[in-house]
Biopython code that builds the backbone (N, CA, C, O; Angstrom):
import numpy as np
from Bio.PDB.StructureBuilder import StructureBuilder

atoms = [
    (1, "MET", "N", (216.628, 239.185, 30.868)),
    (1, "MET", "CA", (216.989, 238.012, 30.140)),
    (1, "MET", "C", (216.029, 237.727, 29.003)),
    (1, "MET", "O", (216.412, 237.126, 27.999)),
    (2, "ALA", "N", (214.842, 238.134, 29.146)),
    (2, "ALA", "CA", (213.877, 237.883, 28.087)),
    (2, "ALA", "C", (214.317, 238.563, 26.806)),
    (2, "ALA", "O", (214.127, 238.009, 25.723)),
    (3, "GLY", "N", (214.894, 239.735, 26.898)),
    (3, "GLY", "CA", (215.384, 240.426, 25.718)),
    (3, "GLY", "C", (216.533, 239.696, 25.078)),
    (3, "GLY", "O", (216.703, 239.748, 23.860)),
    (4, "GLN", "N", (217.322, 239.019, 25.874)),
    (4, "GLN", "CA", (218.444, 238.263, 25.320)),
    (4, "GLN", "C", (217.959, 237.024, 24.585)),
    (4, "GLN", "O", (218.572, 236.625, 23.595)),
    (5, "ASP", "N", (216.893, 236.414, 25.032)),
    (5, "ASP", "CA", (216.366, 235.215, 24.383)),
    (5, "ASP", "C", (215.885, 235.528, 22.961)),
    (5, "ASP", "O", (216.067, 234.716, 22.054)),
    (6, "GLN", "N", (215.279, 236.685, 22.766)),
    (6, "GLN", "CA", (214.808, 237.049, 21.431)),
    (6, "GLN", "C", (215.977, 237.234, 20.481)),
    (6, "GLN", "O", (215.906, 236.819, 19.325)),
    (7, "ASN", "N", (217.036, 237.844, 20.946)),
    (7, "ASN", "CA", (218.197, 238.036, 20.094)),
    (7, "ASN", "C", (218.861, 236.712, 19.776)),
    (7, "ASN", "O", (219.319, 236.497, 18.654)),
    (8, "ASN", "N", (218.916, 235.821, 20.759)),
    (8, "ASN", "CA", (219.523, 234.513, 20.533)),
    (8, "ASN", "C", (218.716, 233.692, 19.536)),
    (8, "ASN", "O", (219.281, 232.869, 18.816)),
    (9, "GLY", "N", (217.390, 233.905, 19.483)),
    (9, "GLY", "CA", (216.555, 233.153, 18.549)),
    (9, "GLY", "C", (216.956, 233.421, 17.120)),
    (9, "GLY", "O", (217.005, 232.488, 16.319)),
    (10, "ASN", "N", (217.245, 234.659, 16.769)),
    (10, "ASN", "CA", (217.655, 234.990, 15.412)),
    (10, "ASN", "C", (219.061, 234.508, 15.125)),
    (10, "ASN", "O", (219.387, 234.191, 13.981)),
    (11, "GLN", "N", (219.894, 234.449, 16.140)),
    (11, "GLN", "CA", (221.260, 233.997, 15.942)),
    (11, "GLN", "C", (221.328, 232.479, 15.830)),
    (11, "GLN", "O", (222.310, 231.955, 15.304)),
    (12, "ASN", "N", (220.330, 231.768, 16.299)),
    (12, "ASN", "CA", (220.319, 230.308, 16.257)),
    (12, "ASN", "C", (219.738, 229.764, 14.950)),
    (12, "ASN", "O", (219.409, 228.580, 14.876)),
    (13, "GLY", "N", (219.610, 230.577, 13.948)),
    (13, "GLY", "CA", (219.148, 230.095, 12.660)),
    (13, "GLY", "C", (217.662, 230.252, 12.423)),
    (13, "GLY", "O", (217.170, 229.829, 11.376)),
    (14, "VAL", "N", (216.939, 230.832, 13.333)),
    (14, "VAL", "CA", (215.513, 231.051, 13.137)),
    (14, "VAL", "C", (215.355, 232.336, 12.334)),
    (14, "VAL", "O", (215.905, 233.375, 12.697)),
    (15, "LEU", "N", (214.601, 232.259, 11.242)),
    (15, "LEU", "CA", (214.422, 233.408, 10.354)),
    (15, "LEU", "C", (213.098, 234.083, 10.662)),
    (15, "LEU", "O", (212.117, 233.419, 10.997)),
    (16, "ASP", "N", (213.073, 235.371, 10.550)),
    (16, "ASP", "CA", (211.803, 236.071, 10.722)),
    (16, "ASP", "C", (211.098, 236.159, 9.369)),
    (16, "ASP", "O", (211.658, 235.753, 8.351)),
    (17, "ASN", "N", (209.897, 236.676, 9.354)),
    (17, "ASN", "CA", (209.079, 236.725, 8.133)),
    (17, "ASN", "C", (209.719, 237.545, 7.029)),
    (17, "ASN", "O", (209.545, 237.226, 5.852)),
    (18, "ASN", "N", (210.448, 238.581, 7.371)),
    (18, "ASN", "CA", (211.077, 239.412, 6.348)),
    (18, "ASN", "C", (212.128, 238.641, 5.567)),
    (18, "ASN", "O", (212.359, 238.924, 4.392)),
    (19, "GLU", "N", (212.758, 237.681, 6.202)),
    (19, "GLU", "CA", (213.785, 236.907, 5.514)),
    (19, "GLU", "C", (213.186, 235.768, 4.697)),
    (19, "GLU", "O", (213.787, 235.363, 3.701)),
    (20, "ILE", "N", (212.065, 235.254, 5.065)),
    (20, "ILE", "CA", (211.436, 234.131, 4.360)),
    (20, "ILE", "C", (210.658, 234.614, 3.140)),
    (20, "ILE", "O", (210.700, 233.983, 2.084)),
    (21, "GLU", "N", (209.961, 235.713, 3.283)),
    (21, "GLU", "CA", (209.083, 236.197, 2.219)),
    (21, "GLU", "C", (209.786, 236.440, 0.895)),
    (21, "GLU", "O", (209.254, 236.018, -0.132)),
    (22, "PRO", "N", (210.948, 237.091, 0.844)),
    (22, "PRO", "CA", (211.584, 237.307, -0.454)),
    (22, "PRO", "C", (211.915, 235.998, -1.169)),
    (22, "PRO", "O", (211.826, 235.932, -2.395)),
    (23, "THR", "N", (212.289, 234.974, -0.441)),
    (23, "THR", "CA", (212.590, 233.694, -1.060)),
    (23, "THR", "C", (211.327, 233.113, -1.694)),
    (23, "THR", "O", (211.362, 232.636, -2.828)),
    (24, "GLN", "N", (210.220, 233.152, -0.967)),
    (24, "GLN", "CA", (208.962, 232.636, -1.507)),
    (24, "GLN", "C", (208.505, 233.483, -2.684)),
    (24, "GLN", "O", (208.052, 232.942, -3.694)),
    (25, "GLN", "N", (208.613, 234.780, -2.573)),
    (25, "GLN", "CA", (208.217, 235.667, -3.663)),
    (25, "GLN", "C", (209.106, 235.437, -4.878)),
    (25, "GLN", "O", (208.629, 235.462, -6.012)),
    (26, "SER", "N", (210.382, 235.215, -4.649)),
    (26, "SER", "CA", (211.302, 234.954, -5.744)),
    (26, "SER", "C", (210.939, 233.661, -6.460)),
    (26, "SER", "O", (210.996, 233.594, -7.688)),
    (27, "ASP", "N", (210.567, 232.638, -5.705)),
    (27, "ASP", "CA", (210.155, 231.371, -6.313)),
    (27, "ASP", "C", (208.909, 231.562, -7.166)),
    (27, "ASP", "O", (208.818, 231.030, -8.273)),
    (28, "VAL", "N", (207.960, 232.316, -6.652)),
    (28, "VAL", "CA", (206.719, 232.572, -7.401)),
    (28, "VAL", "C", (207.033, 233.367, -8.659)),
    (28, "VAL", "O", (206.513, 233.064, -9.733)),
    (29, "GLU", "N", (207.885, 234.386, -8.531)),
    (29, "GLU", "CA", (208.252, 235.176, -9.704)),
    (29, "GLU", "C", (208.973, 234.323, -10.735)),
    (29, "GLU", "O", (208.760, 234.483, -11.936)),
    (30, "GLU", "N", (209.823, 233.420, -10.271)),
    (30, "GLU", "CA", (210.557, 232.543, -11.196)),
    (30, "GLU", "C", (209.601, 231.606, -11.921)),
    (30, "GLU", "O", (209.725, 231.399, -13.128)),
    (31, "GLU", "N", (208.644, 231.040, -11.185)),
    (31, "GLU", "CA", (207.655, 230.158, -11.815)),
    (31, "GLU", "C", (206.819, 230.933, -12.826)),
    (31, "GLU", "O", (206.525, 230.438, -13.914)),
    (32, "THR", "N", (206.440, 232.154, -12.456)),
    (32, "THR", "CA", (205.657, 232.989, -13.363)),
    (32, "THR", "C", (206.465, 233.309, -14.619)),
    (32, "THR", "O", (205.932, 233.280, -15.728)),
    (33, "ALA", "N", (207.747, 233.612, -14.444)),
    (33, "ALA", "CA", (208.604, 233.921, -15.591)),
    (33, "ALA", "C", (208.734, 232.711, -16.504)),
    (33, "ALA", "O", (208.694, 232.849, -17.726)),
    (34, "VAL", "N", (208.888, 231.531, -15.925)),
    (34, "VAL", "CA", (208.995, 230.312, -16.734)),
    (34, "VAL", "C", (207.710, 230.087, -17.513)),
    (34, "VAL", "O", (207.748, 229.755, -18.698)),
    (35, "GLU", "N", (206.572, 230.265, -16.854)),
    (35, "GLU", "CA", (205.284, 230.098, -17.541)),
    (35, "GLU", "C", (205.139, 231.116, -18.674)),
    (35, "GLU", "O", (204.647, 230.793, -19.754)),
    (36, "GLU", "N", (205.575, 232.349, -18.410)),
    (36, "GLU", "CA", (205.487, 233.379, -19.446)),
    (36, "GLU", "C", (206.392, 233.052, -20.627)),
    (36, "GLU", "O", (206.019, 233.288, -21.777)),
    (37, "TYR", "N", (207.579, 232.509, -20.356)),
    (37, "TYR", "CA", (208.479, 232.113, -21.446)),
    (37, "TYR", "C", (207.875, 230.970, -22.257)),
    (37, "TYR", "O", (207.991, 230.952, -23.482)),
    (38, "ILE", "N", (207.240, 230.031, -21.594)),
    (38, "ILE", "CA", (206.603, 228.916, -22.299)),
    (38, "ILE", "C", (205.468, 229.447, -23.171)),
    (38, "ILE", "O", (205.328, 229.045, -24.326)),
    (39, "MET", "N", (204.655, 230.353, -22.614)),
    (39, "MET", "CA", (203.548, 230.927, -23.385)),
    (39, "MET", "C", (204.084, 231.752, -24.555)),
    (39, "MET", "O", (203.547, 231.686, -25.661)),
    (40, "LEU", "N", (205.132, 232.521, -24.315)),
    (40, "LEU", "CA", (205.738, 233.318, -25.378)),
    (40, "LEU", "C", (206.292, 232.428, -26.481)),
    (40, "LEU", "O", (206.134, 232.731, -27.663)),
    (41, "ASP", "N", (206.938, 231.333, -26.100)),
    (41, "ASP", "CA", (207.476, 230.391, -27.074)),
    (41, "ASP", "C", (206.349, 229.794, -27.918)),
    (41, "ASP", "O", (206.484, 229.636, -29.131)),
    (42, "SER", "N", (205.248, 229.469, -27.263)),
    (42, "SER", "CA", (204.094, 228.925, -27.984)),
    (42, "SER", "C", (203.539, 229.947, -28.982)),
    (42, "SER", "O", (203.226, 229.606, -30.123)),
    (43, "LYS", "N", (203.422, 231.193, -28.544)),
    (43, "LYS", "CA", (202.918, 232.241, -29.433)),
    (43, "LYS", "C", (203.869, 232.469, -30.605)),
    (43, "LYS", "O", (203.424, 232.680, -31.734)),
    (44, "LEU", "N", (205.167, 232.427, -30.345)),
    (44, "LEU", "CA", (206.136, 232.584, -31.436)),
    (44, "LEU", "C", (206.032, 231.439, -32.434)),
    (44, "LEU", "O", (206.173, 231.650, -33.639)),
    (45, "ASP", "N", (205.785, 230.227, -31.940)),
    (45, "ASP", "CA", (205.584, 229.092, -32.850)),
    (45, "ASP", "C", (204.348, 229.316, -33.719)),
    (45, "ASP", "O", (204.366, 229.036, -34.918)),
    (46, "GLU", "N", (203.269, 229.825, -33.103)),
    (46, "GLU", "CA", (202.048, 230.100, -33.861)),
    (46, "GLU", "C", (202.304, 231.162, -34.930)),
    (46, "GLU", "O", (201.868, 231.023, -36.072)),
    (47, "LEU", "N", (203.009, 232.214, -34.550)),
    (47, "LEU", "CA", (203.334, 233.267, -35.515)),
    (47, "LEU", "C", (204.206, 232.743, -36.644)),
    (47, "LEU", "O", (204.012, 233.100, -37.806)),
    (48, "ASN", "N", (205.164, 231.897, -36.301)),
    (48, "ASN", "CA", (206.043, 231.319, -37.316)),
    (48, "ASN", "C", (205.240, 230.472, -38.301)),
    (48, "ASN", "O", (205.476, 230.522, -39.508)),
    (49, "THR", "N", (204.298, 229.701, -37.783)),
    (49, "THR", "CA", (203.440, 228.884, -38.642)),
    (49, "THR", "C", (202.598, 229.777, -39.559)),
    (49, "THR", "O", (202.460, 229.499, -40.750)),
    (50, "ALA", "N", (202.039, 230.846, -38.998)),
    (50, "ALA", "CA", (201.224, 231.768, -39.801)),
    (50, "ALA", "C", (202.072, 232.448, -40.867)),
    (50, "ALA", "O", (201.629, 232.603, -42.005)),
    (51, "LEU", "N", (203.279, 232.852, -40.512)),
    (51, "LEU", "CA", (204.161, 233.497, -41.488)),
    (51, "LEU", "C", (204.579, 232.517, -42.585)),
    (51, "LEU", "O", (204.675, 232.901, -43.750)),
    (52, "ASP", "N", (204.825, 231.264, -42.228)),
    (52, "ASP", "CA", (205.143, 230.252, -43.244)),
    (52, "ASP", "C", (203.982, 230.085, -44.217)),
    (52, "ASP", "O", (204.185, 229.982, -45.427)),
    (53, "TYR", "N", (202.757, 230.060, -43.677)),
    (53, "TYR", "CA", (201.566, 229.934, -44.518)),
    (53, "TYR", "C", (201.451, 231.129, -45.471)),
    (53, "TYR", "O", (201.210, 230.962, -46.667)),
    (54, "LEU", "N", (201.627, 232.346, -44.918)),
    (54, "LEU", "CA", (201.544, 233.549, -45.755)),
    (54, "LEU", "C", (202.639, 233.575, -46.813)),
    (54, "LEU", "O", (202.402, 234.004, -47.942)),
    (55, "GLU", "N", (203.825, 233.122, -46.458)),
    (55, "GLU", "CA", (204.931, 233.085, -47.427)),
    (55, "GLU", "C", (204.610, 232.118, -48.566)),
    (55, "GLU", "O", (204.882, 232.415, -49.729)),
    (56, "LYS", "N", (204.030, 230.960, -48.234)),
    (56, "LYS", "CA", (203.657, 229.998, -49.272)),
    (56, "LYS", "C", (202.566, 230.575, -50.173)),
    (56, "LYS", "O", (202.634, 230.444, -51.395)),
    (57, "LYS", "N", (201.561, 231.212, -49.570)),
    (57, "LYS", "CA", (200.505, 231.831, -50.368)),
    (57, "LYS", "C", (201.089, 232.910, -51.282)),
    (57, "LYS", "O", (200.701, 233.004, -52.446)),
    (58, "ASN", "N", (202.006, 233.714, -50.776)),
    (58, "ASN", "CA", (202.646, 234.760, -51.561)),
    (58, "ASN", "C", (203.414, 234.149, -52.729)),
    (58, "ASN", "O", (203.333, 234.640, -53.855)),
    (59, "ASP", "N", (204.158, 233.079, -52.460)),
    (59, "ASP", "CA", (204.897, 232.401, -53.528)),
    (59, "ASP", "C", (203.947, 231.846, -54.590)),
    (59, "ASP", "O", (204.226, 231.935, -55.786)),
    (60, "ASP", "N", (202.818, 231.268, -54.145)),
    (60, "ASP", "CA", (201.829, 230.733, -55.092)),
    (60, "ASP", "C", (201.238, 231.846, -55.955)),
    (60, "ASP", "O", (201.092, 231.694, -57.168)),
    (61, "ILE", "N", (200.903, 232.961, -55.320)),
    (61, "ILE", "CA", (200.349, 234.098, -56.067)),
    (61, "ILE", "C", (201.374, 234.631, -57.060)),
    (61, "ILE", "O", (201.035, 234.945, -58.201)),
    (62, "HIS", "N", (202.614, 234.732, -56.629)),
    (62, "HIS", "CA", (203.672, 235.219, -57.519)),
    (62, "HIS", "C", (203.823, 234.298, -58.724)),
    (62, "HIS", "O", (203.951, 234.769, -59.854)),
    (63, "GLU", "N", (203.809, 233.003, -58.493)),
    (63, "GLU", "CA", (203.941, 232.040, -59.590)),
    (63, "GLU", "C", (202.756, 232.147, -60.554)),
    (63, "GLU", "O", (202.937, 232.106, -61.771)),
    (64, "ARG", "N", (201.553, 232.281, -60.012)),
    (64, "ARG", "CA", (200.373, 232.406, -60.869)),
    (64, "ARG", "C", (200.411, 233.706, -61.678)),
    (64, "ARG", "O", (200.008, 233.726, -62.841)),
    (65, "LEU", "N", (200.892, 234.781, -61.067)),
    (65, "LEU", "CA", (201.009, 236.042, -61.806)),
    (65, "LEU", "C", (202.027, 235.938, -62.937)),
    (65, "LEU", "O", (201.816, 236.489, -64.018)),
    (66, "LYS", "N", (203.130, 235.234, -62.689)),
    (66, "LYS", "CA", (204.117, 235.031, -63.755)),
    (66, "LYS", "C", (203.510, 234.223, -64.902)),
    (66, "LYS", "O", (203.749, 234.527, -66.071)),
    (67, "GLU", "N", (202.731, 233.201, -64.573)),
    (67, "GLU", "CA", (202.075, 232.401, -65.611)),
    (67, "GLU", "C", (201.082, 233.256, -66.395)),
    (67, "GLU", "O", (201.008, 233.160, -67.620)),
    (68, "LEU", "N", (200.321, 234.090, -65.692)),
    (68, "LEU", "CA", (199.360, 234.973, -66.357)),
    (68, "LEU", "C", (200.072, 235.974, -67.265)),
    (68, "LEU", "O", (199.615, 236.233, -68.379)),
    (69, "LEU", "N", (201.166, 236.526, -66.806)),
    (69, "LEU", "CA", (201.945, 237.461, -67.616)),
    (69, "LEU", "C", (202.474, 236.777, -68.873)),
    (69, "LEU", "O", (202.396, 237.338, -69.966)),
    (70, "GLN", "N", (203.005, 235.577, -68.724)),
    (70, "GLN", "CA", (203.514, 234.848, -69.887)),
    (70, "GLN", "C", (202.384, 234.522, -70.860)),
    (70, "GLN", "O", (202.560, 234.603, -72.076)),
    (71, "SER", "N", (201.238, 234.159, -70.323)),
    (71, "SER", "CA", (200.077, 233.877, -71.169)),
    (71, "SER", "C", (199.670, 235.126, -71.951)),
    (71, "SER", "O", (199.377, 235.043, -73.144)),
    (72, "ASN", "N", (199.651, 236.278, -71.287)),
    (72, "ASN", "CA", (199.306, 237.525, -71.975)),
    (72, "ASN", "C", (200.331, 237.874, -73.051)),
    (72, "ASN", "O", (199.966, 238.341, -74.129)),
    (73, "ILE", "N", (201.603, 237.649, -72.763)),
    (73, "ILE", "CA", (202.651, 237.900, -73.759)),
    (73, "ILE", "C", (202.427, 236.998, -74.975)),
    (73, "ILE", "O", (202.530, 237.456, -76.113)),
    (74, "ASP", "N", (202.125, 235.732, -74.741)),
    (74, "ASP", "CA", (201.888, 234.790, -75.834)),
    (74, "ASP", "C", (200.679, 235.201, -76.669)),
    (74, "ASP", "O", (200.729, 235.163, -77.898)),
    (75, "VAL", "N", (199.590, 235.596, -76.001)),
    (75, "VAL", "CA", (198.378, 236.008, -76.717)),
    (75, "VAL", "C", (198.665, 237.254, -77.562)),
    (75, "VAL", "O", (198.230, 237.314, -78.712)),
    (76, "ARG", "N", (199.356, 238.212, -77.049)),
    (76, "ARG", "CA", (199.689, 239.421, -77.810)),
    (76, "ARG", "C", (200.560, 239.091, -79.018)),
    (76, "ARG", "O", (200.368, 239.644, -80.101)),
    (77, "GLN", "N", (201.504, 238.198, -78.828)),
    (77, "GLN", "CA", (202.369, 237.805, -79.941)),
    (77, "GLN", "C", (201.556, 237.128, -81.037)),
    (77, "GLN", "O", (201.772, 237.387, -82.221)),
    (78, "GLU", "N", (200.626, 236.267, -80.651)),
    (78, "GLU", "CA", (199.768, 235.608, -81.638)),
    (78, "GLU", "C", (198.923, 236.639, -82.380)),
    (78, "GLU", "O", (198.768, 236.566, -83.599)),
    (79, "LEU", "N", (198.375, 237.603, -81.630)),
    (79, "LEU", "CA", (197.567, 238.640, -82.279)),
    (79, "LEU", "C", (198.398, 239.465, -83.250)),
    (79, "LEU", "O", (197.914, 239.818, -84.325)),
    (80, "ARG", "N", (199.621, 239.774, -82.899)),
    (80, "ARG", "CA", (200.510, 240.518, -83.808)),
    (80, "ARG", "C", (200.801, 239.694, -85.063)),
    (80, "ARG", "O", (200.802, 240.219, -86.176)),
    (81, "ASN", "N", (201.046, 238.401, -84.868)),
    (81, "ASN", "CA", (201.325, 237.526, -86.016)),
    (81, "ASN", "C", (200.117, 237.439, -86.940)),
    (81, "ASN", "O", (200.260, 237.512, -88.161)),
    (82, "GLU", "N", (198.944, 237.286, -86.369)),
    (82, "GLU", "CA", (197.728, 237.223, -87.185)),
    (82, "GLU", "C", (197.491, 238.557, -87.901)),
    (82, "GLU", "O", (197.096, 238.582, -89.067)),
    (83, "SER", "N", (197.732, 239.644, -87.203)),
    (83, "SER", "CA", (197.541, 240.966, -87.793)),
    (83, "SER", "C", (198.527, 241.178, -88.934)),
    (83, "SER", "O", (198.170, 241.736, -89.972)),
    (84, "ALA", "N", (199.744, 240.742, -88.746)),
    (84, "ALA", "CA", (200.766, 240.905, -89.789)),
    (84, "ALA", "C", (200.440, 240.035, -91.000)),
    (84, "ALA", "O", (200.696, 240.455, -92.129)),
    (85, "GLU", "N", (199.896, 238.864, -90.811)),
    (85, "GLU", "CA", (199.552, 237.964, -91.926)),
    (85, "GLU", "C", (198.353, 238.484, -92.716)),
    (85, "GLU", "O", (198.278, 238.302, -93.931)),
    (86, "SER", "N", (197.422, 239.127, -92.025)),
    (86, "SER", "CA", (196.213, 239.581, -92.709)),
    (86, "SER", "C", (196.396, 240.922, -93.428)),
    (86, "SER", "O", (195.606, 241.239, -94.317)),
    (87, "THR", "N", (197.375, 241.692, -93.086)),
    (87, "THR", "CA", (197.596, 242.964, -93.789)),
    (87, "THR", "C", (198.568, 242.724, -94.941)),
    (87, "THR", "O", (199.576, 242.038, -94.769)),
    (88, "PRO", "N", (198.274, 243.280, -96.109)),
    (88, "PRO", "CA", (199.160, 243.118, -97.265)),
    (88, "PRO", "C", (200.428, 243.954, -97.090)),
    (88, "PRO", "O", (200.401, 245.026, -96.484)),
    (89, "ASN", "N", (201.522, 243.453, -97.623)),
    (89, "ASN", "CA", (202.790, 244.196, -97.585)),
    (89, "ASN", "C", (202.737, 245.310, -98.609)),
    (89, "ASN", "O", (202.237, 245.109, -99.716)),
    (90, "LYS", "N", (203.231, 246.450, -98.268)),
    (90, "LYS", "CA", (203.207, 247.571, -99.185)),
    (90, "LYS", "C", (204.505, 247.704, -99.886)),
    (90, "LYS", "O", (204.673, 248.604, -100.708)),
]
sb = StructureBuilder()
sb.init_structure("model")
sb.init_model(0)
sb.init_chain("A")
sb.init_seg("    ")
for serial, (resi, resn, name, xyz) in enumerate(atoms, 1):
    if name == "N":
        sb.init_residue(resn, " ", resi, " ")
    sb.init_atom(name, np.array(xyz, "f"), 0.0, 1.0, " ", f" {name:<3s}", serial, name[0])
structure = sb.get_structure()
């Protein structure tokens, strides 16, 4: 009868360690996954902020280069005009 009592224990809703452990491990894995997603989201926000900063710096540099190019074009045109005025027409 003692052997029958052990079998009845599992049939009466009592779980052994093998049945409980996966549930606990699954909960821990789920919590770990959630924490990893939160950390990943935070890192992506940081990267997005850094990329926005770099994009703004790039736009500023591009604008300054365009201004410098236009300034050089203007200076060359003035030099050509002065050169043309100072040389006599043949």
